[in-house]
FIMI-100878 format. One record per residue (C-alpha): residue number from 1; y, z, x; chain. Coordinates in nm, 3 decimals, always signed. Example, Ala and Ser with C-alpha at 12.3 -4.5 7.8 and 13.67 -1.06 7.14 Angstrom:
// FIMI-100878
NODE   n       Y       Z       X chain
NODE   1  -0.450  +0.780  +1.230     A
NODE   2  -0.106  +0.714  +1.367     A
// end
This chain:
// FIMI-100878
NODE   n       Y       Z       X chain
NODE   1 +13.719  +9.086 +11.406     A
NODE   2 +13.840  +9.401 +11.590     A
NODE   3 +13.692  +9.728 +11.478     A
NODE   4 +13.760 +10.071 +11.627     A
NODE   5 +13.488 +10.292 +11.493     A
NODE   6 +13.561 +10.667 +11.447     A
NODE   7 +13.324 +10.958 +11.420     A
NODE   8 +13.446 +11.293 +11.302     A
NODE   9 +13.467 +11.576 +11.381     A
NODE  10 +13.573 +11.524 +11.745     A
NODE  11 +13.331 +11.722 +11.955     A
NODE  12 +13.110 +11.673 +12.264     A
NODE  13 +12.817 +11.545 +12.071     A
NODE  14 +13.014 +11.285 +11.875     A
NODE  15 +13.177 +11.179 +12.198     A
NODE  16 +12.823 +11.140 +12.356     A
NODE  17 +12.718 +10.938 +12.056     A
NODE  18 +13.013 +10.706 +12.078     A
NODE  19 +12.963 +10.663 +12.457     A
NODE  20 +12.622 +10.540 +12.380     A
NODE  21 +12.672 +10.330 +12.061     A
NODE  22 +13.018 +10.198 +12.095     A
NODE  23 +13.164 +10.279 +12.449     A
NODE  24 +13.542 +10.261 +12.442     A
NODE  25 +13.545 +10.116 +12.791     A
NODE  26 +13.291  +9.843 +12.717     A
NODE  27 +13.362  +9.496 +12.857     A
NODE  28 +13.188  +9.207 +12.688     A
NODE  29 +13.008  +8.972 +12.931     A
NODE  30 +13.088  +8.608 +12.972     A
NODE  31 +12.822  +8.396 +12.785     A
NODE  32 +12.568  +8.243 +13.037     A
NODE  33 +12.470  +7.914 +12.883     A
NODE  34 +12.258  +7.868 +12.573     A
NODE  35 +12.063  +8.162 +12.438     A
NODE  36 +11.714  +8.150 +12.316     A
NODE  37 +11.830  +8.421 +12.045     A
NODE  38 +12.159  +8.549 +11.926     A
NODE  39 +12.129  +8.859 +11.713     A
NODE  40 +12.415  +8.972 +11.491     A
NODE  41 +12.376  +9.333 +11.403     A
NODE  42 +12.240  +9.615 +11.615     A
NODE  43 +12.063  +9.820 +11.349     A
NODE  44 +11.694  +9.860 +11.344     A
NODE  45 +11.613  +9.486 +11.275     A
NODE  46 +11.859  +9.365 +11.531     A
NODE  47 +11.750  +9.615 +11.799     A
NODE  48 +11.381  +9.530 +11.757     A
NODE  49 +11.459  +9.156 +11.766     A
NODE  50 +11.674  +9.185 +12.069     A
NODE  51 +11.437  +9.420 +12.267     A
NODE  52 +11.127  +9.232 +12.174     A
NODE  53 +11.258  +8.889 +12.250     A
NODE  54 +11.407  +8.993 +12.575     A
NODE  55 +11.089  +9.172 +12.677     A
NODE  56 +10.906  +8.845 +12.631     A
NODE  57 +11.147  +8.658 +12.859     A
NODE  58 +11.406  +8.530 +12.624     A
NODE  59 +11.773  +8.497 +12.705     A
NODE  60 +11.926  +8.725 +12.432     A
NODE  61 +12.267  +8.821 +12.299     A
NODE  62 +12.323  +9.104 +12.068     A
NODE  63 +12.641  +9.139 +11.877     A
NODE  64 +12.759  +9.455 +11.694     A
NODE  65 +13.087  +9.517 +11.526     A
NODE  66 +13.039  +9.893 +11.450     A
NODE  67 +12.789 +10.136 +11.597     A
NODE  68 +12.464 +10.038 +11.769     A
NODE  69 +12.170 +10.191 +11.600     A
NODE  70 +12.305 +10.102 +11.256     A
NODE  71 +12.267 +10.330 +10.961     A
NODE  72 +11.941 +10.478 +11.060     A
NODE  73 +12.071 +10.655 +11.378     A
NODE  74 +12.433 +10.714 +11.276     A
NODE  75 +12.454 +10.772 +10.897     A
NODE  76 +12.090 +10.752 +10.757     A
NODE  77 +11.746 +10.848 +10.855     A
NODE  78 +11.835 +11.071 +11.157     A
NODE  79 +12.113 +11.278 +11.015     A
NODE  80 +11.976 +11.305 +10.672     A
NODE  81 +11.633 +11.426 +10.783     A
NODE  82 +11.803 +11.675 +11.014     A
NODE  83 +11.980 +11.815 +10.702     A
NODE  84 +11.668 +11.806 +10.485     A
NODE  85 +11.469 +12.009 +10.759     A
NODE  86 +11.757 +12.265 +10.771     A
NODE  87 +11.760 +12.299 +10.391     A
NODE  88 +11.380 +12.354 +10.387     A
NODE  89 +11.416 +12.633 +10.641     A
NODE  90 +11.692 +12.794 +10.432     A
NODE  91 +11.485 +12.761 +10.116     A
NODE  92 +11.163 +12.902 +10.283     A
NODE  93 +11.363 +13.202 +10.423     A
NODE  94 +11.477 +13.276 +10.075     A
NODE  95 +11.160 +13.243  +9.905     A
NODE  96 +10.892 +13.391 +10.145     A
NODE  97 +10.820 +13.679  +9.925     A
NODE  98 +10.477 +13.562  +9.819     A
NODE  99 +10.386 +13.542 +10.195     A
NODE 100 +10.508 +13.888 +10.264     A
NODE 101 +10.825 +13.767 +10.432     A
NODE 102 +11.132 +13.973 +10.362     A
NODE 103 +11.437 +13.749 +10.298     A
NODE 104 +11.566 +13.714  +9.947     A
NODE 105 +11.818 +13.522  +9.750     A
NODE 106 +12.105 +13.677  +9.945     A
NODE 107 +12.016 +13.517 +10.268     A
NODE 108 +12.290 +13.268 +10.364     A
NODE 109 +12.307 +12.936 +10.550     A
NODE 110 +12.551 +12.857 +10.814     A
NODE 111 +12.665 +12.512 +10.716     A
NODE 112 +12.883 +12.436 +11.011     A
NODE 113 +12.591 +12.530 +11.245     A
NODE 114 +12.358 +12.313 +11.037     A
NODE 115 +12.588 +12.022 +11.085     A
NODE 116 +12.650 +12.094 +11.453     A
NODE 117 +12.261 +12.078 +11.513     A
NODE 118 +12.250 +11.748 +11.324     A
NODE 119 +12.522 +11.602 +11.548     A
NODE 120 +12.345 +11.737 +11.860     A
NODE 121 +12.012 +11.589 +11.768     A
NODE 122 +12.178 +11.246 +11.668     A
NODE 123 +12.351 +11.232 +12.016     A
NODE 124 +12.030 +11.321 +12.189     A
NODE 125 +11.847 +11.029 +12.026     A
NODE 126 +12.121 +10.783 +12.066     A
NODE 127 +12.038 +10.680 +12.425     A
NODE 128 +11.748 +10.479 +12.287     A
NODE 129 +11.985 +10.252 +12.096     A
NODE 130 +12.270 +10.259 +12.354     A
NODE 131 +12.464  +9.950 +12.471     A
NODE 132 +12.401 +10.035 +12.833     A
NODE 133 +12.034 +10.077 +12.785     A
NODE 134 +12.010  +9.730 +12.625     A
NODE 135 +12.213  +9.572 +12.905     A
NODE 136 +12.084  +9.757 +13.210     A
NODE 137 +11.716  +9.830 +13.117     A
NODE 138 +11.637  +9.541 +12.885     A
NODE 139 +11.857  +9.257 +13.010     A
NODE 140 +12.036  +9.186 +12.684     A
NODE 141 +12.393  +9.059 +12.675     A
NODE 142 +12.562  +9.309 +12.443     A
NODE 143 +12.888  +9.204 +12.276     A
NODE 144 +13.078  +9.464 +12.079     A
NODE 145 +13.300  +9.306 +11.819     A
NODE 146 +13.273  +9.101 +11.499     A
NODE 147 +13.051  +8.789 +11.516     A
NODE 148 +13.098  +8.499 +11.296     A
NODE 149 +12.941  +8.150 +11.269     A
NODE 150 +13.153  +7.864 +11.385     A
NODE 151 +12.873  +7.600 +11.341     A
NODE 152 +12.498  +7.566 +11.275     A
NODE 153 +12.430  +7.659 +11.643     A
NODE 154 +12.725  +7.871 +11.761     A
NODE 155 +12.867  +8.209 +11.696     A
NODE 156 +13.207  +8.357 +11.807     A
NODE 157 +13.265  +8.702 +11.913     A
NODE 158 +13.574  +8.841 +12.094     A
NODE 159 +13.707  +8.496 +12.156     A
NODE 160 +13.381  +8.396 +12.329     A
NODE 161 +13.155  +8.130 +12.186     A
NODE 162 +12.770  +8.188 +12.203     A
NODE 163 +12.551  +7.893 +12.156     A
NODE 164 +12.191  +7.946 +12.055     A
NODE 165 +11.859  +7.773 +11.997     A
NODE 166 +11.779  +8.039 +11.738     A
NODE 167 +11.976  +8.312 +11.574     A
NODE 168 +11.889  +8.622 +11.373     A
NODE 169 +12.130  +8.782 +11.108     A
NODE 170 +12.046  +9.162 +11.086     A
NODE 171 +12.380  +9.312 +10.957     A
NODE 172 +12.215  +9.546 +10.706     A
NODE 173 +12.367  +9.686 +10.396     A
NODE 174 +12.618  +9.966 +10.295     A
NODE 175 +12.644 +10.207  +9.996     A
NODE 176 +12.730 +10.028  +9.678     A
NODE 177 +13.016 +10.194  +9.491     A
NODE 178 +13.010 +10.159  +9.112     A
NODE 179 +13.322 +10.027  +8.939     A
NODE 180 +13.423 +10.358  +8.773     A
NODE 181 +13.778 +10.399  +8.653     A
NODE 182 +13.956 +10.657  +8.874     A
NODE 183 +13.680 +10.697  +9.130     A
NODE 184 +13.872 +10.547  +9.419     A
NODE 185 +14.185 +10.745  +9.348     A
NODE 186 +13.983 +11.072  +9.318     A
NODE 187 +13.799 +10.998  +9.647     A
NODE 188 +13.421 +11.018  +9.712     A
NODE 189 +13.149 +11.047  +9.981     A
NODE 190 +12.889 +10.793 +10.081     A
NODE 191 +12.611 +10.817 +10.332     A
NODE 192 +12.874 +10.696 +10.577     A
NODE 193 +13.097 +11.002 +10.533     A
NODE 194 +12.885 +11.288 +10.412     A
NODE 195 +12.752 +11.367 +10.754     A
NODE 196 +13.108 +11.428 +10.883     A
NODE 197 +13.150 +11.737 +10.648     A
NODE 198 +13.217 +12.050 +10.830     A
NODE 199 +13.241 +12.287 +10.525     A
NODE 200 +12.998 +12.313 +10.230     A
NODE 201 +13.131 +12.184  +9.889     A
NODE 202 +13.121 +12.468  +9.639     A
NODE 203 +13.033 +12.208  +9.361     A
NODE 204 +12.895 +11.863  +9.444     A
NODE 205 +12.835 +11.585  +9.201     A
NODE 206 +12.588 +11.326  +9.305     A
NODE 207 +12.610 +10.983  +9.127     A
NODE 208 +12.270 +10.809  +9.134     A
NODE 209 +11.924 +10.959  +9.110     A
NODE 210 +11.746 +10.733  +9.358     A
NODE 211 +11.595 +10.836  +9.687     A
NODE 212 +11.918 +10.905  +9.875     A
NODE 213 +12.082 +11.082  +9.571     A
NODE 214 +11.778 +11.305  +9.509     A
NODE 215 +11.720 +11.387  +9.884     A
NODE 216 +12.085 +11.509  +9.944     A
NODE 217 +12.111 +11.671  +9.600     A
NODE 218 +11.820 +11.897  +9.673     A
NODE 219 +11.946 +11.956 +10.041     A
NODE 220 +12.289 +12.064  +9.937     A
NODE 221 +12.163 +12.281  +9.657     A
NODE 222 +11.935 +12.461  +9.909     A
NODE 223 +12.241 +12.510 +10.132     A
NODE 224 +12.421 +12.695  +9.847     A
NODE 225 +12.625 +12.412  +9.670     A
NODE 226 +12.615 +12.394  +9.296     A
NODE 227 +12.486 +12.045  +9.248     A
NODE 228 +12.508 +11.814  +8.930     A
NODE 229 +12.307 +11.491  +8.962     A
NODE 230 +12.413 +11.209  +8.723     A
NODE 231 +12.179 +10.927  +8.657     A
NODE 232 +12.233 +10.624  +8.429     A
NODE 233 +11.853 +10.571  +8.377     A
NODE 234 +11.624 +10.780  +8.158     A
NODE 235 +11.492 +10.993  +8.458     A
NODE 236 +11.551 +11.023  +8.829     A
NODE 237 +11.350 +10.817  +9.081     A
NODE 238 +11.303 +10.523  +8.846     A
NODE 239 +11.088 +10.311  +9.070     A
NODE 240 +10.828 +10.590  +9.121     A
NODE 241 +10.528 +10.699  +8.933     A
NODE 242 +10.644 +10.875  +8.619     A
NODE 243 +10.438 +11.176  +8.686     A
NODE 244 +10.570 +11.209  +9.033     A
NODE 245 +10.936 +11.182  +8.934     A
NODE 246 +10.851 +11.453  +8.654     A
NODE 247 +10.741 +11.691  +8.929     A
NODE 248 +11.062 +11.649  +9.120     A
NODE 249 +11.267 +11.693  +8.805     A
NODE 250 +11.077 +12.014  +8.746     A
NODE 251 +11.141 +12.138  +9.094     A
NODE 252 +11.508 +12.041  +9.072     A
NODE 253 +11.541 +12.239  +8.751     A
NODE 254 +11.387 +12.541  +8.912     A
NODE 255 +11.620 +12.516  +9.224     A
NODE 256 +11.936 +12.480  +9.022     A
NODE 257 +12.004 +12.102  +9.055     A
NODE 258 +12.155 +12.013  +8.716     A
NODE 259 +12.029 +11.689  +8.593     A
NODE 260 +12.221 +11.446  +8.367     A
NODE 261 +11.988 +11.152  +8.291     A
NODE 262 +12.081 +10.866  +8.071     A
NODE 263 +12.463 +10.935  +8.138     A
NODE 264 +12.714 +10.669  +8.166     A
NODE 265 +13.023 +10.774  +8.354     A
NODE 266 +13.341 +10.667  +8.173     A
NODE 267 +13.598 +10.778  +8.428     A
NODE 268 +13.694 +11.018  +8.704     A
NODE 269 +14.015 +11.207  +8.693     A
NODE 270 +14.181 +11.478  +8.921     A
NODE 271 +14.333 +11.817  +8.843     A
NODE 272 +14.466 +11.973  +9.154     A
NODE 273 +14.175 +11.977  +9.395     A
NODE 274 +13.915 +11.924  +9.129     A
NODE 275 +13.757 +11.601  +9.042     A
NODE 276 +13.666 +11.574  +8.668     A
NODE 277 +13.383 +11.337  +8.590     A
NODE 278 +13.369 +11.239  +8.217     A
NODE 279 +13.050 +11.077  +8.082     A
NODE 280 +12.868 +10.970  +7.777     A
NODE 281 +12.495 +10.996  +7.694     A
NODE 282 +12.272 +10.996  +7.381     A
NODE 283 +12.380 +11.343  +7.269     A
NODE 284 +12.743 +11.275  +7.275     A
NODE 285 +12.976 +11.321  +7.589     A
NODE 286 +13.060 +11.578  +7.846     A
NODE 287 +13.252 +11.638  +8.160     A
NODE 288 +13.208 +11.841  +8.484     A
NODE 289 +13.469 +11.948  +8.735     A
NODE 290 +13.355 +11.939  +9.094     A
NODE 291 +13.494 +11.975  +9.440     A
NODE 292 +13.325 +11.652  +9.581     A
NODE 293 +13.149 +11.345  +9.474     A
NODE 294 +12.863 +11.179  +9.657     A
NODE 295 +12.773 +10.817  +9.577     A
NODE 296 +12.398 +10.728  +9.596     A
NODE 297 +12.388 +10.436  +9.367     A
NODE 298 +12.222 +10.162  +9.573     A
NODE 299 +12.307  +9.941  +9.852     A
NODE 300 +12.510  +9.621  +9.900     A
NODE 301 +12.456  +9.353 +10.174     A
NODE 302 +12.702  +9.333 +10.470     A
NODE 303 +12.805  +8.981 +10.437     A
NODE 304 +13.178  +9.013 +10.505     A
NODE 305 +13.331  +8.824 +10.799     A
NODE 306 +13.015  +8.631 +10.893     A
NODE 307 +13.146  +8.280 +10.786     A
NODE 308 +12.789  +8.209 +10.678     A
NODE 309 +12.897  +7.869 +10.519     A
NODE 310 +12.993  +7.735 +10.855     A
NODE 311 +12.652  +7.809 +10.967     A
NODE 312 +12.500  +7.632 +10.671     A
NODE 313 +12.338  +7.956 +10.542     A
NODE 314 +12.308  +8.018 +10.172     A
NODE 315 +12.355  +8.372 +10.038     A
NODE 316 +12.420  +8.547  +9.703     A
NODE 317 +12.511  +8.897  +9.594     A
NODE 318 +12.171  +9.033  +9.690     A
NODE 319 +12.211  +8.905 +10.048     A
NODE 320 +12.101  +8.618 +10.259     A
NODE 321 +11.823  +8.394 +10.108     A
NODE 322 +11.524  +8.358 +10.330     A
NODE 323 +11.182  +8.203 +10.273     A
NODE 324 +10.855  +8.380 +10.326     A
NODE 325 +10.873  +8.338 +10.709     A
NODE 326 +11.237  +8.483 +10.702     A
NODE 327 +11.401  +8.139 +10.778     A
NODE 328 +11.738  +8.081 +10.609     A
NODE 329 +11.869  +7.748 +10.484     A
NODE 330 +11.968  +7.673 +10.848     A
NODE 331 +11.617  +7.628 +11.002     A
NODE 332 +11.761  +7.764 +11.333     A
NODE 333 +11.865  +8.092 +11.173     A
NODE 334 +11.655  +8.378 +11.055     A
NODE 335 +11.737  +8.707 +10.891     A
NODE 336 +11.563  +9.045 +10.888     A
NODE 337 +11.623  +9.393 +10.736     A
NODE 338 +11.850  +9.498 +10.461     A
NODE 339 +12.054  +9.181 +10.464     A
NODE 340 +11.784  +8.991 +10.298     A
NODE 341 +11.503  +9.231 +10.193     A
NODE 342 +11.447  +9.410  +9.860     A
NODE 343 +11.274  +9.681 +10.068     A
NODE 344 +11.561  +9.864 +10.236     A
NODE 345 +11.373 +10.084 +10.475     A
NODE 346 +11.382 +10.113 +10.846     A
NODE 347 +11.016 +10.058 +10.895     A
NODE 348 +11.044  +9.739 +10.686     A
NODE 349 +11.331  +9.600 +10.910     A
NODE 350 +11.121  +9.678 +11.214     A
NODE 351 +10.816  +9.486 +11.064     A
NODE 352 +11.042  +9.191 +10.970     A
NODE 353 +11.203  +9.178 +11.310     A
NODE 354 +10.865  +9.133 +11.471     A
NODE 355 +10.808  +8.836 +11.224     A
NODE 356 +11.132  +8.685 +11.338     A
NODE 357 +11.033  +8.709 +11.704     A
NODE 358 +10.702  +8.522 +11.640     A
NODE 359 +10.829  +8.267 +11.412     A
NODE 360 +11.173  +8.186 +11.565     A
NODE 361 +11.079  +8.184 +11.930     A
NODE 362 +10.699  +8.099 +11.932     A
NODE 363 +10.633  +7.877 +11.640     A
NODE 364 +10.453  +8.153 +11.451     A
NODE 365 +10.370  +8.128 +11.087     A
NODE 366 +10.373  +8.497 +10.986     A
NODE 367 +10.471  +8.580 +10.634     A
NODE 368 +10.655  +8.876 +10.485     A
NODE 369 +10.425  +8.850 +10.177     A
NODE 370 +10.148  +8.963 +10.404     A
NODE 371 +10.313  +9.290 +10.478     A
NODE 372 +10.181  +9.610 +10.314     A
NODE 373 +10.490  +9.836 +10.280     A
NODE 374 +10.469 +10.205 +10.207     A
NODE 375 +10.776 +10.413 +10.137     A
NODE 376 +10.857 +10.781 +10.110     A
NODE 377 +11.122 +10.979  +9.929     A
NODE 378 +11.187 +11.289 +10.135     A
NODE 379 +11.251 +11.544  +9.859     A
NODE 380 +11.029 +11.861  +9.874     A
NODE 381 +10.766 +11.788  +9.781     A
NODE 382 +10.782 +11.424  +9.912     A
NODE 383 +10.686 +11.121  +9.708     A
NODE 384 +10.507 +10.841  +9.904     A
NODE 385 +10.371 +10.523  +9.770     A
NODE 386 +10.212 +10.197  +9.877     A
NODE 387 +10.088  +9.886  +9.703     A
NODE 388 +10.097  +9.833  +9.331     A
NODE 389 +10.151 +10.069  +9.055     A
NODE 390  +9.930 +10.066  +8.751     A
NODE 391 +10.217  +9.906  +8.550     A
NODE 392 +10.272  +9.627  +8.816     A
NODE 393  +9.894  +9.556  +8.830     A
NODE 394  +9.865  +9.518  +8.453     A
NODE 395 +10.171  +9.299  +8.452     A
NODE 396  +9.984  +9.064  +8.687     A
NODE 397  +9.679  +9.068  +8.464     A
NODE 398  +9.467  +9.298  +8.698     A
NODE 399  +9.255  +9.553  +8.528     A
NODE 400  +9.276  +9.890  +8.715     A
NODE 401  +9.094 +10.226  +8.735     A
NODE 402  +9.316 +10.512  +8.811     A
NODE 403  +9.189 +10.832  +8.987     A
NODE 404  +9.398 +11.141  +9.033     A
NODE 405  +9.337 +11.462  +9.241     A
NODE 406  +9.578 +11.740  +9.185     A
NODE 407  +9.678 +11.943  +9.494     A
NODE 408  +9.578 +12.254  +9.298     A
NODE 409  +9.215 +12.123  +9.368     A
NODE 410  +9.269 +12.116  +9.753     A
NODE 411  +9.209 +12.442  +9.937     A
NODE 412  +9.480 +12.396 +10.204     A
NODE 413  +9.741 +12.315  +9.936     A
NODE 414  +9.644 +12.638  +9.766     A
NODE 415  +9.661 +12.841 +10.086     A
NODE 416 +10.006 +12.686 +10.165     A
NODE 417 +10.146 +12.759  +9.824     A
NODE 418 +10.199 +12.377  +9.783     A
NODE 419 +10.013 +12.303  +9.463     A
NODE 420 +10.282 +12.100  +9.290     A
NODE 421 +10.166 +11.745  +9.350     A
NODE 422  +9.874 +11.506  +9.353     A
NODE 423  +9.699 +11.215  +9.517     A
NODE 424  +9.646 +10.911  +9.303     A
NODE 425  +9.489 +10.577  +9.364     A
NODE 426  +9.472 +10.254  +9.156     A
NODE 427  +9.146 +10.052  +9.215     A
NODE 428  +9.059  +9.704  +9.095     A
NODE 429  +8.836  +9.794  +8.796     A
NODE 430  +8.461  +9.757  +8.880     A
NODE 431  +8.522  +9.787  +9.262     A
NODE 432  +8.667 +10.037  +9.517     A
NODE 433  +8.939  +9.788  +9.622     A
NODE 434  +9.258  +9.990  +9.678     A
NODE 435  +9.560  +9.824  +9.501     A
NODE 436  +9.795 +10.106  +9.527     A
NODE 437  +9.840 +10.466  +9.575     A
NODE 438 +10.093 +10.760  +9.534     A
NODE 439 +10.092 +11.090  +9.694     A
NODE 440 +10.315 +11.382  +9.600     A
NODE 441 +10.298 +11.657  +9.863     A
NODE 442 +10.512 +11.836 +10.104     A
NODE 443 +10.411 +11.592 +10.376     A
NODE 444 +10.311 +11.294 +10.156     A
NODE 445 +10.482 +11.056 +10.422     A
NODE 446 +10.234 +11.159 +10.673     A
NODE 447  +9.946 +11.125 +10.432     A
NODE 448 +10.019 +10.780 +10.293     A
NODE 449  +9.931 +10.609 +10.617     A
NODE 450  +9.562 +10.633 +10.558     A
NODE 451  +9.595 +10.442 +10.231     A
NODE 452  +9.822 +10.184 +10.389     A
NODE 453  +9.569 +10.121 +10.676     A
NODE 454  +9.292 +10.085 +10.407     A
NODE 455  +9.485  +9.815 +10.214     A
NODE 456  +9.602  +9.643 +10.530     A
NODE 457  +9.252  +9.630 +10.680     A
NODE 458  +9.076  +9.545 +10.348     A
NODE 459  +8.894  +9.878 +10.349     A
NODE 460  +8.774 +10.009 +10.015     A
NODE 461  +8.793 +10.370  +9.889     A
NODE 462  +8.421 +10.405  +9.989     A
NODE 463  +8.509 +10.374 +10.362     A
NODE 464  +8.757 +10.663 +10.324     A
NODE 465  +8.486 +10.861 +10.149     A
NODE 466  +8.258 +10.806 +10.465     A
NODE 467  +8.531 +10.935 +10.697     A
NODE 468  +8.523 +11.282 +10.797     A
NODE 469  +8.849 +11.456 +10.735     A
NODE 470  +8.939 +11.798 +10.902     A
NODE 471  +8.910 +12.096 +10.684     A
NODE 472  +9.126 +12.259 +10.568     A
NODE 473  +9.401 +11.988 +10.533     A
NODE 474  +9.609 +11.871 +10.245     A
NODE 475  +9.500 +11.518 +10.361     A
NODE 476  +9.161 +11.612 +10.215     A
NODE 477  +9.313 +11.509  +9.884     A
NODE 478  +9.261 +11.149  +9.999     A
NODE 479  +8.880 +11.212 +10.057     A
NODE 480  +8.849 +11.373  +9.726     A
NODE 481  +8.981 +11.056  +9.550     A
NODE 482  +8.680 +10.882  +9.710     A
NODE 483  +8.443 +11.155  +9.578     A
NODE 484  +8.592 +11.114  +9.233     A
NODE 485  +8.512 +10.737  +9.252     A
NODE 486  +8.164 +10.797  +9.367     A
NODE 487  +8.116 +11.022  +9.063     A
NODE 488  +8.226 +10.733  +8.841     A
NODE 489  +7.935 +10.523  +8.973     A
NODE 490  +7.681 +10.787  +8.865     A
NODE 491  +7.617 +10.637  +8.520     A
NODE 492  +7.372 +10.809  +8.287     A
NODE 493  +7.112 +10.530  +8.350     A
NODE 494  +7.151 +10.574  +8.728     A
NODE 495  +7.119 +10.951  +8.699     A
NODE 496  +6.797 +10.911  +8.489     A
NODE 497  +6.662 +10.673  +8.744     A
NODE 498  +6.744 +10.911  +9.038     A
NODE 499  +6.609 +11.202  +8.849     A
NODE 500  +6.282 +11.019  +8.780     A
NODE 501  +6.255 +10.934  +9.154     A
NODE 502  +6.312 +11.283  +9.263     A
NODE 503  +6.054 +11.406  +9.006     A
NODE 504  +5.792 +11.170  +9.135     A
NODE 505  +5.864 +11.302  +9.490     A
NODE 506  +5.784 +11.654  +9.379     A
NODE 507  +5.420 +11.554  +9.283     A
// end
């Protein structure tokens, strides 16, 4: 399946990126016998599978139809976080008054320069995922083109047949586009096209209040766009702690992001250059007229063109079906990453790829159910979570004790002016076993690792309490949770007992 990827705008940085992730002059190698592992898809999961297997001595082929690096490098994590960082700089420059910094609401953002910086950083990072690096440094046979199964142990790409002992399907996912009448005709952006913008949309509508929608809605609002966020659910960030989502909604309201929760879009129409979105909600209906529409309504697996049936691989609308060891219905074929996982994060794809290497090549028995998977939504403040929510624990019949420390009780957060947020932990009732945790803070993604390590290592909250944390840091909120748990152990009976002992010692 031929594919000629394009990156816009045409500039030196995008030329550098293309030269790394899909070189125009690339010549596919001739297959050299049977491969230990053939990997389809060179996103995070595929790259880790290929690099790890080759590093351990396996003969590996890596097949990529589009851009090596996948969504994360090209149209996901890297460009989005570059924009988010720039938007935070814009916001802080405008709102530095309480720190004595003269800026003010009139300060502007140079959007073309912001996008140019993003393209430069993306190009600089692209060497790590480049076709030449995987060929020349790692010894992987890299094939650029569409791969498809021709049998249970063979894949065809660019007219060449690759036979394998084991294979891994790591083709990822793409933006899901809801079937809204008139949307296609009006035109829309997704994560695959929004990073090609060179001018700021005066009015942007974001459809979908999940992580991608919320992150980019806030960023564009801070750049100066008028932003309307339309969410079909009762509130944004529906999978997050309700209190955490409420904080982000409050921040959005203050920053001018117009929220339309519980809205069902009826149709999209056009009037000249304007796009008209008509929707219904509990209070009736409404419409907004915008300059651009960004879709952030979930992900759909990349299954097209793989001829999975010929490989004896079962799949459905949610992706390839795998067991707990990431094995498909064809015992010689595994899958990893967004193509098969409900947790569509780069770090999950990385972790699953390591499981594939162990299980496919070395008779390992590693299970995905053993993974402790944190996640973070990179709004400002961020929301990071790991483990079970209180709701999920109760659904499983587990009684929980929930402890919360507001950031307003943390000295460094007060000093930084970052008091909107909290650290929260869910413990198995009657013990210090950590079942789950949520942190809402400017750098929550950096803070949740301590809780993730504790759950993974079977360490209770008491171990965190015994750990000295630097002062002053916002991460001290985690230690304060342990202090709060210790206070729950000081029952009236124990307090009387300790008081009696101390009274006796005074004699």
